[in-house]
C-alpha positions in Angstrom: 205.3 91.5 103.1 202.5 89.9 104.9 202.2 92.7 107.3 202.0 95.2 104.5 199.2 93.2 102.7 197.3 93.0 105.8 197.5 96.7 106.3 196.6 97.5 102.7 193.6 95.2 102.2 192.1 95.4 105.6 188.8 97.4 106.0 189.3 100.9 107.2 187.9 101.5 110.7 185.7 104.7 110.7 186.1 106.3 114.1 182.8 107.2 115.8 181.9 110.9 116.1 181.8 112.3 119.6 178.1 113.0 119.3 177.3 109.3 118.5 179.1 108.2 121.6 177.0 110.6 123.8 173.8 109.1 125.2 170.3 110.8 124.7 169.6 113.2 127.5 166.2 113.5 129.3 165.5 116.8 127.7 166.0 115.4 124.2 163.8 112.4 125.0 161.1 114.7 126.4 161.1 116.8 123.2 160.7 113.7 121.0 157.8 112.4 123.2 156.2 115.9 123.1 156.3 115.9 119.3 154.7 112.4 119.2 151.9 113.6 121.6 151.3 116.7 119.5 151.0 114.6 116.4 148.6 112.1 118.0 146.5 115.0 119.4 146.2 116.6 115.9 145.2 113.3 114.3 142.7 112.6 117.1 141.1 116.0 116.7 140.9 115.6 112.9 139.2 112.2 113.3 136.7 113.7 115.8 135.9 116.5 113.5 135.2 114.1 110.6 133.1 111.9 112.8 131.1 114.9 114.0 130.6 116.2 110.5 129.3 112.8 109.4 126.9 112.6 112.3 125.5 116.0 111.6 125.0 115.1 108.0 123.2 111.9 108.9 121.0 113.8 111.4 120.1 116.3 108.8 119.1 113.6 106.4 117.0 111.8 109.1 115.3 115.1 110.0 114.5 115.7 106.3 113.1 112.2 105.8 111.0 112.5 109.0 109.6 115.9 107.9 108.7 114.4 104.5 107.0 111.5 106.2 105.0 113.8 108.4 103.9 115.8 105.4 102.8 112.7 103.5 101.0 111.4 106.6 99.1 114.6 106.9 98.1 114.5 103.3 97.0 110.8 103.7 95.0 111.6 106.8 93.0 114.3 104.9 91.7 111.7 102.5 88.9 109.3 103.7 89.1 105.7 102.7 87.7 105.4 99.1 85.4 102.4 99.0 84.7 102.9 95.3 88.4 102.9 94.5 88.8 99.7 96.6 85.9 98.0 94.7 87.4 99.2 91.4 90.8 97.8 92.3 89.2 94.5 93.2 87.4 94.3 89.9 90.6 95.1 88.0 92.4 92.4 89.9 89.6 90.0 89.1 89.8 90.8 85.4 93.5 90.4 85.4 93.2 87.0 87.1 90.7 85.9 84.5 93.3 86.6 81.8 96.0 84.3 83.4 95.6 80.8 82.0 96.1 77.9 84.3 95.3 74.1 84.3 92.6 72.7 86.5 94.0 69.4 87.7 90.8 68.5 89.5 88.5 68.9 86.5 91.3 68.1 84.0 90.6 71.0 81.8 91.9 74.5 81.0 91.0 77.3 83.4 92.2 80.6 84.6 93.6 82.1 87.9 90.3 83.6 88.9 88.5 80.3 88.7 91.3 78.4 90.5 91.2 80.9 93.4 87.4 80.8 93.6 87.3 77.0 93.5 90.5 75.9 95.3 91.7 78.9 97.2 94.4 81.5 96.8 97.1 79.3 98.4 96.6 76.6 95.7 96.6 79.2 92.9 99.9 80.6 94.2 101.5 77.2 94.4 100.4 76.3 90.8 101.7 79.6 89.6 105.0 79.1 91.3 105.6 75.6 89.8 104.5 76.7 86.3 106.9 79.6 86.5 109.8 77.3 87.5 108.8 74.7 84.9 108.6 72.1 87.6 105.9 69.3 87.9 103.0 70.0 90.3 103.4 67.9 93.5 101.0 65.0 93.9 99.6 66.2 97.2 98.3 69.4 95.5 96.7 67.5 92.7 95.1 65.1 95.2 93.8 68.0 97.1 92.3 69.5 94.0 90.6 66.1 93.1 89.1 66.0 96.6 87.5 69.4 96.2 86.4 68.6 92.7 84.6 65.5 94.1 82.8 67.6 96.7 84.8 66.4 99.6 86.2 68.9 102.2 89.8 70.0 101.8 92.3 68.4 104.2 93.4 71.9 105.4 89.7 72.6 106.4 89.4 69.3 108.2 92.6 70.0 110.1 91.4 73.5 111.0 88.1 72.2 112.3 89.8 69.6 114.4 92.1 72.2 115.8 89.2 74.5 116.8 88.1 73.7 120.3 86.0 75.8 122.6 87.7 77.3 125.7 87.4 75.5 129.0 84.2 75.8 130.9 84.2 78.6 133.4 84.6 77.9 137.1 81.7 77.8 139.4 80.0 81.2 139.6 79.8 83.0 142.8 76.5 84.0 144.3 75.7 87.7 144.2 75.9 89.5 147.6 73.7 92.4 146.6 70.2 92.7 148.1 68.4 93.6 145.0 65.0 93.9 146.7 66.3 96.6 149.0 67.5 98.8 146.1 65.3 101.9 145.5 63.6 101.9 142.2 64.2 105.0 140.0 61.5 106.4 137.9 61.2 108.9 135.0 64.8 108.1 133.7 65.7 110.0 130.6 68.3 108.5 128.2 71.9 109.7 128.8 74.1 110.9 125.9 77.4 109.1 126.4 80.7 110.8 125.3 82.5 108.7 122.7 85.8 109.0 124.7 84.3 107.0 127.6 85.1 103.3 127.7 83.7 100.5 129.8 85.7 97.3 130.7 84.1 94.1 129.3 86.0 90.9 130.3 86.5 88.2 127.7 85.0 85.7 130.1 81.6 86.8 128.8 82.2 84.5 125.8 82.6 81.5 128.1 79.2 82.3 129.7 77.6 82.9 126.3 78.2 79.3 125.2 75.8 78.1 127.9 73.5 81.2 128.1 71.0 81.7 125.2 70.3 85.3 126.4 73.9 86.2 125.5 73.8 84.5 122.1 73.0 87.5 119.9 74.6 89.9 117.5 75.7 92.2 120.3 77.9 89.5 121.8 79.3 88.8 118.3 80.2 92.6 118.0 82.0 92.4 121.4 83.8 89.2 120.2 85.0 90.9 117.0 86.3 93.9 119.0 88.3 91.5 121.2 89.9 90.1 118.0 90.7 93.4 116.4 94.2 94.0 114.9 96.9 95.0 117.4 100.6 95.9 117.0 102.7 92.8 116.4 99.7 90.6 115.6 100.6 87.8 113.1 97.7 86.4 111.0 97.2 85.2 107.4 95.6 88.5 106.4 98.3 90.7 108.1 95.5 92.8 109.7 97.8 95.2 111.5 100.5 96.1 108.9 98.3 96.0 105.8 94.9 97.0 107.0 95.5 99.2 110.1 98.8 101.0 109.1 98.4 101.2 105.3 94.6 101.3 104.7 93.8 102.9 108.1 91.0 100.5 108.8 90.3 98.7 112.2 89.6 95.1 111.2 89.1 91.7 112.8 89.9 88.4 110.9 88.2 85.4 112.4 86.8 82.4 110.6 83.1 81.5 110.9 84.0 78.1 112.2 86.0 79.7 115.1 83.2 82.1 115.9 80.7 79.2 116.0 82.9 77.2 118.3 83.7 80.1 120.7 80.1 81.4 121.0 78.4 78.0 121.0 76.1 78.6 118.0 75.6 77.1 114.6 77.7 78.4 111.7 74.5 79.5 109.9 73.5 81.6 113.0 76.9 83.2 113.1 76.6 84.1 109.4 73.1 85.6 109.9 74.5 87.8 112.8 77.4 89.0 110.6 75.1 89.8 107.7 72.7 91.7 110.1 75.6 93.8 111.5 76.8 94.5 108.0 73.4 95.5 106.7 72.8 97.9 109.6 76.2 99.6 109.1 77.7 98.5 112.5 80.5 96.6 110.7 81.5 96.1 107.1 82.2 92.7 105.7 84.9 92.5 103.0 85.9 89.5 101.0 89.6 88.7 101.2 90.3 85.6 99.1 87.9 82.9 100.3 87.5 84.4 103.7 86.0 87.5 105.3 87.6 90.5 107.0 85.3 92.5 109.2 85.9 96.3 109.3 84.9 97.8 112.7 86.0 101.4 112.1 88.5 103.7 110.6 91.6 105.7 111.7 91.2 109.4 111.0 93.7 112.1 112.2 95.3 109.4 114.4 92.0 108.7 116.1 90.2 105.4 116.1 86.5 105.9 115.0 84.1 103.0 115.3 81.0 102.4 113.3 79.0 101.0 116.3 79.5 104.2 118.4 78.1 106.7 115.8 81.5 108.5 115.3 81.7 107.6 111.7 79.4 105.7 109.2 79.8 103.9 105.9 76.2 102.8 105.4 73.3 105.2 105.2 70.6 102.7 104.4 67.3 102.8 106.3 67.7 101.1 109.6 71.3 102.2 110.1 72.3 103.4 113.6 74.2 106.4 112.1 
């Protein structure tokens, strides 16, 4: 009985088929590997095609944008810098600032943004605007600074700037000239030469070290050379952003140097430096533009990717009597 139950309830054993017992041959294994290689090759080619199509699409978009930029650049180069438009924009900005109410903490009375900029500077006006916008109290140091200016005392930032301004080190002992000047033949009947504007002469910056101790070099011409040394160059970082804003966008060649710095570097009084600047401006050699509470000096303009300077007669902005142009 037990033997019968065991035979009835036991799990039936399914015999293996002959093909399951046979191991995979090398040919079958090679066929499977070949199918996998073919599948991988097809996927790889599809991926490369998609990548190439995406790259071509990106290149076409870049080429289109570059062509559009070139067209806009050509149109921009055709137009000269509009000084009247610039002055009109400045007046509009001034009228807008006059309509922005602000509180004068130094005088303790209502005022406007224009008066705050004129009296305390654009930095103070921006800070007051920021704190009013946020609804936060004005810091005590800003109020104290405004009280100092209201009382007629110099601002702390001006005092720090003057302390930081130091003339360069005195030049080393000069070498004696080896030229026998008496033996040189004197030339007579010399006619003035017309110099090409593309010709440049090297002037080393050491001339400003000598100018501090030599009254013959303390003149507006040395100031012009000094401003050319401080013109905007690619990568220059200053508070007026002279390269990105003035050179690239407005296509003007400018220099931004404070009168205090000019006075210290050239060894003259600040009033003398201002007189030189005004003289160069009146004769059309440079153009002085007010930027906030400071000046920016325009030396020339960029036209058709060429730098044209006022002092060389290539371009002019002032046609008053006495102008060199």
